[in-house]
Every structure is written in C-alpha cells, then in structure tokens.
PQR file of N, CA, C, O and H, with PARSE charges and radii, in Angstrom:
ATOM      1  N   ARG A   1      28.069   0.424  22.076 -0.4000 1.5000
ATOM      2  CA  ARG A   1      26.730  -0.086  21.876 -0.0000 2.0000
ATOM      3  C   ARG A   1      26.505  -0.382  20.402  0.5500 1.7000
ATOM      4  O   ARG A   1      26.828   0.432  19.537 -0.5500 1.4000
ATOM      5  N   LYS A   2      25.956  -1.541  20.127 -0.4000 1.5000
ATOM      6  CA  LYS A   2      25.734  -1.966  18.751 -0.0000 2.0000
ATOM      7  C   LYS A   2      24.460  -1.322  18.193  0.5500 1.7000
ATOM      8  O   LYS A   2      23.428  -1.278  18.863 -0.5500 1.4000
ATOM      9  H   LYS A   2      25.694  -2.202  20.829  0.4000 1.0000
ATOM     10  N   LYS A   3      24.551  -0.822  16.952 -0.4000 1.5000
ATOM     11  CA  LYS A   3      23.395  -0.200  16.317 -0.0000 2.0000
ATOM     12  C   LYS A   3      22.412  -1.265  15.863  0.5500 1.7000
ATOM     13  O   LYS A   3      22.803  -2.343  15.417 -0.5500 1.4000
ATOM     14  H   LYS A   3      25.389  -0.858  16.408  0.4000 1.0000
ATOM     15  N   ARG A   4      21.128  -0.944  15.983 -0.4000 1.5000
ATOM     16  CA  ARG A   4      20.076  -1.848  15.532 -0.0000 2.0000
ATOM     17  C   ARG A   4      19.223  -1.131  14.497  0.5500 1.7000
ATOM     18  O   ARG A   4      19.041   0.086  14.550 -0.5500 1.4000
ATOM     19  H   ARG A   4      20.810  -0.068  16.345  0.4000 1.0000
ATOM     20  N   MET A   5      18.711  -1.901  13.567 -0.4000 1.5000
ATOM     21  CA  MET A   5      17.787  -1.332  12.592 -0.0000 2.0000
ATOM     22  C   MET A   5      16.375  -1.545  13.099  0.5500 1.7000
ATOM     23  O   MET A   5      16.038  -2.621  13.593 -0.5500 1.4000
ATOM     24  H   MET A   5      18.859  -2.889  13.524  0.4000 1.0000
ATOM     25  N   TRP A   6      15.555  -0.519  12.975 -0.4000 1.5000
ATOM     26  CA  TRP A   6      14.165  -0.616  13.373 -0.0000 2.0000
ATOM     27  C   TRP A   6      13.288  -0.442  12.147  0.5500 1.7000
ATOM     28  O   TRP A   6      13.493   0.475  11.351 -0.5500 1.4000
ATOM     29  H   TRP A   6      15.829   0.355  12.574  0.4000 1.0000
ATOM     30  N   VAL A   7      12.316  -1.319  11.998 -0.4000 1.5000
ATOM     31  CA  VAL A   7      11.406  -1.277  10.851 -0.0000 2.0000
ATOM     32  C   VAL A   7       9.995  -1.540  11.361  0.5500 1.7000
ATOM     33  O   VAL A   7       9.799  -2.379  12.241 -0.5500 1.4000
ATOM     34  H   VAL A   7      12.149  -2.064  12.645  0.4000 1.0000
ATOM     35  N   CYS A   8       9.014  -0.831  10.814 -0.4000 1.5000
ATOM     36  CA  CYS A   8       7.616  -1.122  11.153 -0.0000 2.0000
ATOM     37  C   CYS A   8       7.320  -2.570  10.802  0.5500 1.7000
ATOM     38  O   CYS A   8       7.840  -3.093   9.816 -0.5500 1.4000
ATOM     39  H   CYS A   8       9.173  -0.150  10.099  0.4000 1.0000
ATOM     40  N   LYS A   9       6.489  -3.216  11.602 -0.4000 1.5000
ATOM     41  CA  LYS A   9       6.197  -4.633  11.373 -0.0000 2.0000
ATOM     42  C   LYS A   9       5.605  -4.873   9.993  0.5500 1.7000
ATOM     43  O   LYS A   9       5.974  -5.837   9.321 -0.5500 1.4000
ATOM     44  H   LYS A   9       6.066  -2.792  12.403  0.4000 1.0000
ATOM     45  N   TRP A  10       4.681  -3.999   9.558 -0.4000 1.5000
ATOM     46  CA  TRP A  10       4.039  -4.235   8.255 -0.0000 2.0000
ATOM     47  C   TRP A  10       5.010  -4.018   7.108  0.5500 1.7000
ATOM     48  O   TRP A  10       4.860  -4.640   6.056 -0.5500 1.4000
ATOM     49  H   TRP A  10       4.382  -3.217  10.104  0.4000 1.0000
ATOM     50  N   ILE A  11       5.997  -3.157   7.279 -0.4000 1.5000
ATOM     51  CA  ILE A  11       7.007  -2.956   6.238 -0.0000 2.0000
ATOM     52  C   ILE A  11       7.951  -4.153   6.207  0.5500 1.7000
ATOM     53  O   ILE A  11       8.404  -4.561   5.137 -0.5500 1.4000
ATOM     54  H   ILE A  11       6.119  -2.651   8.134  0.4000 1.0000
ATOM     55  N   GLY A  12       8.246  -4.709   7.364 -0.4000 1.5000
ATOM     56  CA  GLY A  12       9.116  -5.875   7.448 -0.0000 2.0000
ATOM     57  C   GLY A  12       8.535  -7.111   6.780  0.5500 1.7000
ATOM     58  O   GLY A  12       9.276  -8.019   6.404 -0.5500 1.4000
ATOM     59  H   GLY A  12       7.878  -4.377   8.233  0.4000 1.0000
ATOM     60  N   ARG A  13       7.208  -7.153   6.628 -0.4000 1.5000
ATOM     61  CA  ARG A  13       6.560  -8.297   5.995 -0.0000 2.0000
ATOM     62  C   ARG A  13       6.499  -8.172   4.480  0.5500 1.7000
ATOM     63  O   ARG A  13       5.848  -8.990   3.829 -0.5500 1.4000
ATOM     64  H   ARG A  13       6.607  -6.415   6.933  0.4000 1.0000
ATOM     65  N   ARG A  14       7.150  -7.182   3.908 -0.4000 1.5000
ATOM     66  CA  ARG A  14       7.160  -6.994   2.447 -0.0000 2.0000
ATOM     67  C   ARG A  14       7.612  -8.238   1.706  0.5500 1.7000
ATOM     68  O   ARG A  14       7.028  -8.611   0.688 -0.5500 1.4000
ATOM     69  H   ARG A  14       7.678  -6.518   4.437  0.4000 1.0000
ATOM     70  N   LEU A  15       8.637  -8.870   2.211 -0.4000 1.5000
ATOM     71  CA  LEU A  15       9.220 -10.012   1.514 -0.0000 2.0000
ATOM     72  C   LEU A  15       8.308 -11.233   1.548  0.5500 1.7000
ATOM     73  O   LEU A  15       8.326 -12.046   0.623 -0.5500 1.4000
ATOM     74  H   LEU A  15       9.111  -8.567   3.038  0.4000 1.0000
ATOM     75  N   THR A  16       7.512 -11.368   2.602 -0.4000 1.5000
ATOM     76  CA  THR A  16       6.617 -12.513   2.680 -0.0000 2.0000
ATOM     77  C   THR A  16       5.301 -12.261   1.960  0.5500 1.7000
ATOM     78  O   THR A  16       4.666 -13.204   1.488 -0.5500 1.4000
ATOM     79  H   THR A  16       7.497 -10.707   3.353  0.4000 1.0000
ATOM     80  N   HIS A  17       4.884 -11.011   1.871 -0.4000 1.5000
ATOM     81  CA  HIS A  17       3.660 -10.658   1.145 -0.0000 2.0000
ATOM     82  C   HIS A  17       4.072 -10.174  -0.239  0.5500 1.7000
ATOM     83  O   HIS A  17       4.701  -9.125  -0.378 -0.5500 1.4000
ATOM     84  H   HIS A  17       5.400 -10.245   2.255  0.4000 1.0000
ATOM     85  N   GLU A  18       3.720 -10.932  -1.240 -0.4000 1.5000
ATOM     86  CA  GLU A  18       4.123 -10.544  -2.589 -0.0000 2.0000
ATOM     87  C   GLU A  18       3.289  -9.395  -3.129  0.5500 1.7000
ATOM     88  O   GLU A  18       3.789  -8.579  -3.903 -0.5500 1.4000
ATOM     89  H   GLU A  18       3.209 -11.785  -1.127  0.4000 1.0000
ATOM     90  N   ALA A  19       2.050  -9.320  -2.740 -0.4000 1.5000
ATOM     91  CA  ALA A  19       1.175  -8.273  -3.262 -0.0000 2.0000
ATOM     92  C   ALA A  19       1.270  -7.035  -2.378  0.5500 1.7000
ATOM     93  O   ALA A  19       0.910  -7.073  -1.202 -0.5500 1.4000
ATOM     94  H   ALA A  19       1.644  -9.982  -2.111  0.4000 1.0000
ATOM     95  N   SER A  20       1.748  -5.958  -2.941 -0.4000 1.5000
ATOM     96  CA  SER A  20       1.868  -4.721  -2.175 -0.0000 2.0000
ATOM     97  C   SER A  20       0.499  -4.190  -1.790  0.5500 1.7000
ATOM     98  O   SER A  20       0.366  -3.442  -0.822 -0.5500 1.4000
ATOM     99  H   SER A  20       2.041  -5.927  -3.897  0.4000 1.0000
ATOM    100  N   ASN A  21      -0.517  -4.576  -2.548 -0.4000 1.5000
ATOM    101  CA  ASN A  21      -1.876  -4.143  -2.239 -0.0000 2.0000
ATOM    102  C   ASN A  21      -2.276  -4.556  -0.825  0.5500 1.7000
ATOM    103  O   ASN A  21      -2.888  -3.772  -0.100 -0.5500 1.4000
ATOM    104  H   ASN A  21      -0.409  -5.184  -3.335  0.4000 1.0000
ATOM    105  N   ASN A  22      -1.935  -5.776  -0.433 -0.4000 1.5000
ATOM    106  CA  ASN A  22      -2.241  -6.257   0.912 -0.0000 2.0000
ATOM    107  C   ASN A  22      -1.505  -5.450   1.967  0.5500 1.7000
ATOM    108  O   ASN A  22      -2.057  -5.156   3.028 -0.5500 1.4000
ATOM    109  H   ASN A  22      -1.438  -6.413  -1.022  0.4000 1.0000
ATOM    110  N   LEU A  23      -0.273  -5.095   1.684 -0.4000 1.5000
ATOM    111  CA  LEU A  23       0.503  -4.305   2.639 -0.0000 2.0000
ATOM    112  C   LEU A  23      -0.107  -2.929   2.842  0.5500 1.7000
ATOM    113  O   LEU A  23      -0.172  -2.434   3.967 -0.5500 1.4000
ATOM    114  H   LEU A  23       0.176  -5.333   0.823  0.4000 1.0000
ATOM    115  N   PHE A  24      -0.555  -2.312   1.759 -0.4000 1.5000
ATOM    116  CA  PHE A  24      -1.150  -0.988   1.886 -0.0000 2.0000
ATOM    117  C   PHE A  24      -2.462  -1.043   2.659  0.5500 1.7000
ATOM    118  O   PHE A  24      -2.748  -0.153   3.460 -0.5500 1.4000
ATOM    119  H   PHE A  24      -0.502  -2.714   0.845  0.4000 1.0000
ATOM    120  N   LYS A  25      -3.257  -2.076   2.425 -0.4000 1.5000
ATOM    121  CA  LYS A  25      -4.507  -2.226   3.175 -0.0000 2.0000
ATOM    122  C   LYS A  25      -4.221  -2.414   4.661  0.5500 1.7000
ATOM    123  O   LYS A  25      -4.868  -1.810   5.516 -0.5500 1.4000
ATOM    124  H   LYS A  25      -3.025  -2.799   1.774  0.4000 1.0000
ATOM    125  N   GLU A  26      -3.239  -3.263   4.948 -0.4000 1.5000
ATOM    126  CA  GLU A  26      -2.883  -3.531   6.342 -0.0000 2.0000
ATOM    127  C   GLU A  26      -2.353  -2.273   7.015  0.5500 1.7000
ATOM    128  O   GLU A  26      -2.728  -1.973   8.149 -0.5500 1.4000
ATOM    129  H   GLU A  26      -2.714  -3.754   4.254  0.4000 1.0000
ATOM    130  N   SER A  27      -1.496  -1.543   6.336 -0.4000 1.5000
ATOM    131  CA  SER A  27      -0.926  -0.341   6.940 -0.0000 2.0000
ATOM    132  C   SER A  27      -1.981   0.734   7.134  0.5500 1.7000
ATOM    133  O   SER A  27      -1.910   1.493   8.101 -0.5500 1.4000
ATOM    134  H   SER A  27      -1.192  -1.786   5.415  0.4000 1.0000
ATOM    135  N   ALA A  28      -2.958   0.819   6.238 -0.4000 1.5000
ATOM    136  CA  ALA A  28      -4.029   1.802   6.384 -0.0000 2.0000
ATOM    137  C   ALA A  28      -4.834   1.534   7.650  0.5500 1.7000
ATOM    138  O   ALA A  28      -5.287   2.468   8.312 -0.5500 1.4000
ATOM    139  H   ALA A  28      -3.016   0.203   5.453  0.4000 1.0000
ATOM    140  N   LEU A  29      -5.010   0.267   7.984 -0.4000 1.5000
ATOM    141  CA  LEU A  29      -5.776  -0.091   9.174 -0.0000 2.0000
ATOM    142  C   LEU A  29      -4.958   0.022  10.455  0.5500 1.7000
ATOM    143  O   LEU A  29      -5.452   0.513  11.470 -0.5500 1.4000
ATOM    144  H   LEU A  29      -4.642  -0.492   7.447  0.4000 1.0000
ATOM    145  N   LYS A  30      -3.711  -0.431  10.409 -0.4000 1.5000
ATOM    146  CA  LYS A  30      -2.906  -0.501  11.630 -0.0000 2.0000
ATOM    147  C   LYS A  30      -2.157   0.785  11.959  0.5500 1.7000
ATOM    148  O   LYS A  30      -2.005   1.131  13.131 -0.5500 1.4000
ATOM    149  H   LYS A  30      -3.309  -0.830   9.584  0.4000 1.0000
ATOM    150  N   ASP A  31      -1.691   1.490  10.941 -0.4000 1.5000
ATOM    151  CA  ASP A  31      -0.891   2.688  11.190 -0.0000 2.0000
ATOM    152  C   ASP A  31      -1.157   3.745  10.112  0.5500 1.7000
ATOM    153  O   ASP A  31      -0.361   3.893   9.184 -0.5500 1.4000
ATOM    154  H   ASP A  31      -1.814   1.209   9.989  0.4000 1.0000
ATOM    155  N   PRO A  32      -2.268   4.479  10.227 -0.5600 1.5000
ATOM    156  CA  PRO A  32      -2.626   5.474   9.211  0.2800 2.0000
ATOM    157  C   PRO A  32      -1.569   6.561   9.017  0.5500 1.7000
ATOM    158  O   PRO A  32      -1.428   7.092   7.915 -0.5500 1.4000
ATOM    159  N   THR A  33      -0.834   6.894  10.064 -0.4000 1.5000
ATOM    160  CA  THR A  33       0.201   7.923   9.947 -0.0000 2.0000
ATOM    161  C   THR A  33       1.330   7.448   9.046  0.5500 1.7000
ATOM    162  O   THR A  33       1.797   8.201   8.192 -0.5500 1.4000
ATOM    163  H   THR A  33      -0.949   6.462  10.958  0.4000 1.0000
ATOM    164  N   ALA A  34       1.771   6.214   9.223 -0.4000 1.5000
ATOM    165  CA  ALA A  34       2.828   5.659   8.367 -0.0000 2.0000
ATOM    166  C   ALA A  34       2.327   5.508   6.937  0.5500 1.7000
ATOM    167  O   ALA A  34       3.074   5.746   5.988 -0.5500 1.4000
ATOM    168  H   ALA A  34       1.391   5.602   9.917  0.4000 1.0000
ATOM    169  N   TYR A  35       1.078   5.116   6.778 -0.4000 1.5000
ATOM    170  CA  TYR A  35       0.464   4.985   5.451 -0.0000 2.0000
ATOM    171  C   TYR A  35       0.529   6.325   4.728  0.5500 1.7000
ATOM    172  O   TYR A  35       0.881   6.388   3.551 -0.5500 1.4000
ATOM    173  H   TYR A  35       0.471   4.922   7.549  0.4000 1.0000
ATOM    174  N   ARG A  36       0.188   7.391   5.440 -0.4000 1.5000
ATOM    175  CA  ARG A  36       0.203   8.728   4.839 -0.0000 2.0000
ATOM    176  C   ARG A  36       1.623   9.154   4.476  0.5500 1.7000
ATOM    177  O   ARG A  36       1.830   9.813   3.457 -0.5500 1.4000
ATOM    178  H   ARG A  36      -0.098   7.340   6.396  0.4000 1.0000
ATOM    179  N   LYS A  37       2.587   8.787   5.290 -0.4000 1.5000
ATOM    180  CA  LYS A  37       3.978   9.134   4.994 -0.0000 2.0000
ATOM    181  C   LYS A  37       4.485   8.412   3.751  0.5500 1.7000
ATOM    182  O   LYS A  37       5.259   8.978   2.978 -0.5500 1.4000
ATOM    183  H   LYS A  37       2.419   8.251   6.118  0.4000 1.0000
ATOM    184  N   VAL A  38       4.056   7.169   3.552 -0.4000 1.5000
ATOM    185  CA  VAL A  38       4.504   6.388   2.400 -0.0000 2.0000
ATOM    186  C   VAL A  38       3.841   6.870   1.119  0.5500 1.7000
ATOM    187  O   VAL A  38       4.521   7.101   0.119 -0.5500 1.4000
ATOM    188  H   VAL A  38       3.427   6.709   4.180  0.4000 1.0000
ATOM    189  N   LEU A  39       2.521   7.023   1.137 -0.4000 1.5000
ATOM    190  CA  LEU A  39       1.784   7.393  -0.072 -0.0000 2.0000
ATOM    191  C   LEU A  39       1.620   8.899  -0.259  0.5500 1.7000
ATOM    192  O   LEU A  39       1.269   9.357  -1.347 -0.5500 1.4000
ATOM    193  H   LEU A  39       1.968   6.835   1.949  0.4000 1.0000
ATOM    194  N   ARG A  40       1.871   9.661   0.793 -0.4000 1.5000
ATOM    195  CA  ARG A  40       1.678  11.113   0.773 -0.0000 2.0000
ATOM    196  C   ARG A  40       0.217  11.486   0.555  0.5500 1.7000
ATOM    197  O   ARG A  40      -0.086  12.577   0.072 -0.5500 1.4000
ATOM    198  H   ARG A  40       2.156   9.289   1.676  0.4000 1.0000
ATOM    199  N   LEU A  41      -0.688  10.576   0.913 -0.4000 1.5000
ATOM    200  CA  LEU A  41      -2.129  10.804   0.802 -0.0000 2.0000
ATOM    201  C   LEU A  41      -2.831  10.197   2.004  0.5500 1.7000
ATOM    202  O   LEU A  41      -2.358   9.223   2.591 -0.5500 1.4000
ATOM    203  H   LEU A  41      -0.442   9.689   1.305  0.4000 1.0000
ATOM    204  N   MET A  42      -3.961  10.782   2.361 -0.4000 1.5000
ATOM    205  CA  MET A  42      -4.814  10.163   3.367 -0.0000 2.0000
ATOM    206  C   MET A  42      -5.474   8.945   2.714  0.5500 1.7000
ATOM    207  O   MET A  42      -5.619   8.901   1.492 -0.5500 1.4000
ATOM    208  H   MET A  42      -4.345  11.573   1.884  0.4000 1.0000
ATOM    209  N   CYS A  43      -5.866   7.975   3.508 -0.4000 1.5000
ATOM    210  CA  CYS A  43      -6.494   6.752   2.990 -0.0000 2.0000
ATOM    211  C   CYS A  43      -7.717   7.077   2.139  0.5500 1.7000
ATOM    212  O   CYS A  43      -7.909   6.499   1.069 -0.5500 1.4000
ATOM    213  H   CYS A  43      -5.748   8.011   4.500  0.4000 1.0000
ATOM    214  N   GLU A  44      -8.540   8.002   2.619 -0.4000 1.5000
ATOM    215  CA  GLU A  44      -9.777   8.343   1.915 -0.0000 2.0000
ATOM    216  C   GLU A  44      -9.487   8.953   0.551  0.5500 1.7000
ATOM    217  O   GLU A  44     -10.162   8.632  -0.427 -0.5500 1.4000
ATOM    218  H   GLU A  44      -8.383   8.471   3.488  0.4000 1.0000
ATOM    219  N   LYS A  45      -8.494   9.826   0.477 -0.4000 1.5000
ATOM    220  CA  LYS A  45      -8.140  10.465  -0.793 -0.0000 2.0000
ATOM    221  C   LYS A  45      -7.589   9.447  -1.783  0.5500 1.7000
ATOM    222  O   LYS A  45      -7.874   9.524  -2.978 -0.5500 1.4000
ATOM    223  H   LYS A  45      -7.945  10.087   1.271  0.4000 1.0000
ATOM    224  N   PHE A  46      -6.801   8.493  -1.291 -0.4000 1.5000
ATOM    225  CA  PHE A  46      -6.271   7.460  -2.170 -0.0000 2.0000
ATOM    226  C   PHE A  46      -7.398   6.611  -2.746  0.5500 1.7000
ATOM    227  O   PHE A  46      -7.398   6.310  -3.940 -0.5500 1.4000
ATOM    228  H   PHE A  46      -6.569   8.431  -0.320  0.4000 1.0000
ATOM    229  N   GLU A  47      -8.360   6.221  -1.908 -0.4000 1.5000
ATOM    230  CA  GLU A  47      -9.496   5.422  -2.380 -0.0000 2.0000
ATOM    231  C   GLU A  47     -10.314   6.201  -3.407  0.5500 1.7000
ATOM    232  O   GLU A  47     -10.782   5.628  -4.390 -0.5500 1.4000
ATOM    233  H   GLU A  47      -8.360   6.466  -0.938  0.4000 1.0000
ATOM    234  N   GLU A  48     -10.488   7.488  -3.187 -0.4000 1.5000
ATOM    235  CA  GLU A  48     -11.210   8.340  -4.133 -0.0000 2.0000
ATOM    236  C   GLU A  48     -10.480   8.390  -5.481  0.5500 1.7000
ATOM    237  O   GLU A  48     -11.099   8.267  -6.538 -0.5500 1.4000
ATOM    238  H   GLU A  48     -10.108   7.954  -2.387  0.4000 1.0000
ATOM    239  N   PHE A  49      -9.177   8.570  -5.427 -0.4000 1.5000
ATOM    240  CA  PHE A  49      -8.356   8.593  -6.640 -0.0000 2.0000
ATOM    241  C   PHE A  49      -8.420   7.249  -7.365  0.5500 1.7000
ATOM    242  O   PHE A  49      -8.530   7.204  -8.590 -0.5500 1.4000
ATOM    243  H   PHE A  49      -8.674   8.671  -4.569  0.4000 1.0000
ATOM    244  N   LEU A  50      -8.350   6.167  -6.609 -0.4000 1.5000
ATOM    245  CA  LEU A  50      -8.388   4.828  -7.188 -0.0000 2.0000
ATOM    246  C   LEU A  50      -9.704   4.566  -7.919  0.5500 1.7000
ATOM    247  O   LEU A  50      -9.710   3.946  -8.983 -0.5500 1.4000
ATOM    248  H   LEU A  50      -8.261   6.204  -5.614  0.4000 1.0000
ATOM    249  N   LYS A  51     -10.805   5.031  -7.360 -0.4000 1.5000
ATOM    250  CA  LYS A  51     -12.109   4.865  -8.016 -0.0000 2.0000
ATOM    251  C   LYS A  51     -12.144   5.587  -9.359  0.5500 1.7000
ATOM    252  O   LYS A  51     -12.782   5.118 -10.301 -0.5500 1.4000
ATOM    253  H   LYS A  51     -10.801   5.535  -6.497  0.4000 1.0000
ATOM    254  N   LYS A  52     -11.464   6.721  -9.448 -0.4000 1.5000
ATOM    255  CA  LYS A  52     -11.454   7.496 -10.693 -0.0000 2.0000
ATOM    256  C   LYS A  52     -10.607   6.828 -11.777  0.5500 1.7000
ATOM    257  O   LYS A  52     -10.995   6.826 -12.945 -0.5500 1.4000
ATOM    258  H   LYS A  52     -10.946   7.102  -8.683  0.4000 1.0000
ATOM    259  N   VAL A  53      -9.468   6.269 -11.410 -0.4000 1.5000
ATOM    260  CA  VAL A  53      -8.558   5.710 -12.416 -0.0000 2.0000
ATOM    261  C   VAL A  53      -8.764   4.219 -12.669  0.5500 1.7000
ATOM    262  O   VAL A  53      -8.242   3.687 -13.648 -0.5500 1.4000
ATOM    263  H   VAL A  53      -9.153   6.272 -10.461  0.4000 1.0000
ATOM    264  N   HIS A  54      -9.501   3.549 -11.823 -0.4000 1.5000
ATOM    265  CA  HIS A  54      -9.682   2.099 -11.950 -0.0000 2.0000
ATOM    266  C   HIS A  54     -10.169   1.680 -13.335  0.5500 1.7000
ATOM    267  O   HIS A  54      -9.599   0.747 -13.901 -0.5500 1.4000
ATOM    268  H   HIS A  54      -9.926   3.981 -11.027  0.4000 1.0000
ATOM    269  N   PRO A  55     -11.191   2.317 -13.914 -0.5600 1.5000
ATOM    270  CA  PRO A  55     -11.629   1.892 -15.252  0.2800 2.0000
ATOM    271  C   PRO A  55     -10.544   2.065 -16.321  0.5500 1.7000
ATOM    272  O   PRO A  55     -10.527   1.337 -17.313 -0.5500 1.4000
ATOM    273  N   LEU A  56      -9.661   3.009 -16.121 -0.4000 1.5000
ATOM    274  CA  LEU A  56      -8.615   3.272 -17.105 -0.0000 2.0000
ATOM    275  C   LEU A  56      -7.458   2.279 -17.029  0.5500 1.7000
ATOM    276  O   LEU A  56      -6.811   2.001 -18.038 -0.5500 1.4000
ATOM    277  H   LEU A  56      -9.675   3.601 -15.315  0.4000 1.0000
ATOM    278  N   VAL A  57      -7.199   1.749 -15.844 -0.4000 1.5000
ATOM    279  CA  VAL A  57      -6.045   0.863 -15.661 -0.0000 2.0000
ATOM    280  C   VAL A  57      -6.435  -0.593 -15.457  0.5500 1.7000
ATOM    281  O   VAL A  57      -5.569  -1.448 -15.273 -0.5500 1.4000
ATOM    282  H   VAL A  57      -7.725   1.975 -15.024  0.4000 1.0000
ATOM    283  N   GLN A  58      -7.722  -0.881 -15.486 -0.4000 1.5000
ATOM    284  CA  GLN A  58      -8.205  -2.241 -15.267 -0.0000 2.0000
ATOM    285  C   GLN A  58      -7.778  -3.157 -16.407  0.5500 1.7000
ATOM    286  O   GLN A  58      -7.789  -2.765 -17.574 -0.5500 1.4000
ATOM    287  H   GLN A  58      -8.427  -0.187 -15.635  0.4000 1.0000
ATOM    288  N   LYS A  59      -7.405  -4.369 -16.056 -0.4000 1.5000
ATOM    289  CA  LYS A  59      -6.999  -5.361 -17.047 -0.0000 2.0000
ATOM    290  C   LYS A  59      -8.201  -5.745 -17.901  0.5500 1.7000
ATOM    291  O   LYS A  59      -9.300  -5.951 -17.388 -0.5500 1.4000
ATOM    292  H   LYS A  59      -7.396  -4.687 -15.109  0.4000 1.0000
ATOM    293  N   LYS A  60      -7.980  -5.837 -19.203 -0.4000 1.5000
ATOM    294  CA  LYS A  60      -9.062  -6.173 -20.124 -0.0000 2.0000
ATOM    295  C   LYS A  60      -8.738  -7.477 -20.841  0.5500 1.7000
ATOM    296  O   LYS A  60      -7.581  -7.754 -21.157 -0.5500 1.4000
ATOM    297  H   LYS A  60      -7.087  -5.670 -19.620  0.4000 1.0000
ATOM    298  N   ASP A  61      -9.762  -8.266 -21.091 -0.4000 1.5000
ATOM    299  CA  ASP A  61      -9.595  -9.500 -21.867 -0.0000 2.0000
ATOM    300  C   ASP A  61      -9.498  -9.148 -23.344  0.5500 1.7000
ATOM    301  O   ASP A  61     -10.209  -8.270 -23.834 -0.5500 1.4000
ATOM    302  H   ASP A  61     -10.702  -8.041 -20.835  0.4000 1.0000
ATOM    303  N   SER A  62      -8.633  -9.827 -24.029 -0.4000 1.5000
ATOM    304  CA  SER A  62      -8.522  -9.610 -25.477 -0.0000 2.0000
ATOM    305  C   SER A  62      -8.333 -10.958 -26.165  0.5500 1.7000
ATOM    306  O   SER A  62      -7.704 -11.868 -25.626 -0.5500 1.4000
ATOM    307  H   SER A  62      -8.056 -10.540 -23.632  0.4000 1.0000
ATOM    308  N   LEU A  63      -8.881 -11.059 -27.339 -0.4000 1.5000
ATOM    309  CA  LEU A  63      -8.744 -12.284 -28.125 -0.0000 2.0000
ATOM    310  C   LEU A  63      -7.653 -12.090 -29.157  0.5500 1.7000
ATOM    311  O   LEU A  63      -7.622 -11.078 -29.856 -0.5500 1.4000
ATOM    312  H   LEU A  63      -9.392 -10.319 -27.777  0.4000 1.0000
ATOM    313  N   MET A  64      -6.769 -13.051 -29.251 -0.4000 1.5000
ATOM    314  CA  MET A  64      -5.690 -12.946 -30.229 -0.0000 2.0000
ATOM    315  C   MET A  64      -5.709 -14.130 -31.140  0.5500 1.7000
ATOM    316  O   MET A  64      -4.874 -14.231 -32.038 -0.5500 1.4000
ATOM    317  H   MET A  64      -6.795 -13.874 -28.684  0.4000 1.0000
TER
END
C-alpha cells in the first residue's frame, strides 16, 4: 500500500495565501483545535496578547 500525506486544508493553502495572518484567522474559525496546537494559545488569549503588543510593533511613518 502506498503511503499518502495528509494535511489540513487550511495548512495546504499556505503557498497560495501569502499573508499568514489570513491563514490564522481562517484556522481560528474553521478548526480551533488545530489553531491551538499551532500557536499553543486559545484564540481569545492570542487576541488579548495582540492588543497589548500592537502599539509596540505597529509600523510607524518616518520622514527621511
């Protein structure tokens, strides 16, 4: 019997979706268990963390 590789559909779309942000949003909605396994956080905790660090990592305009 020939071995087959199995991949979650949203993970398989990595190559077509350039922004990983979209993949994480999609996985949070479609498969919260897989999302938690990848990020090691619940969706709610990740969003809470993101709100705290967003001002620190946000892109800023600068004049040169």
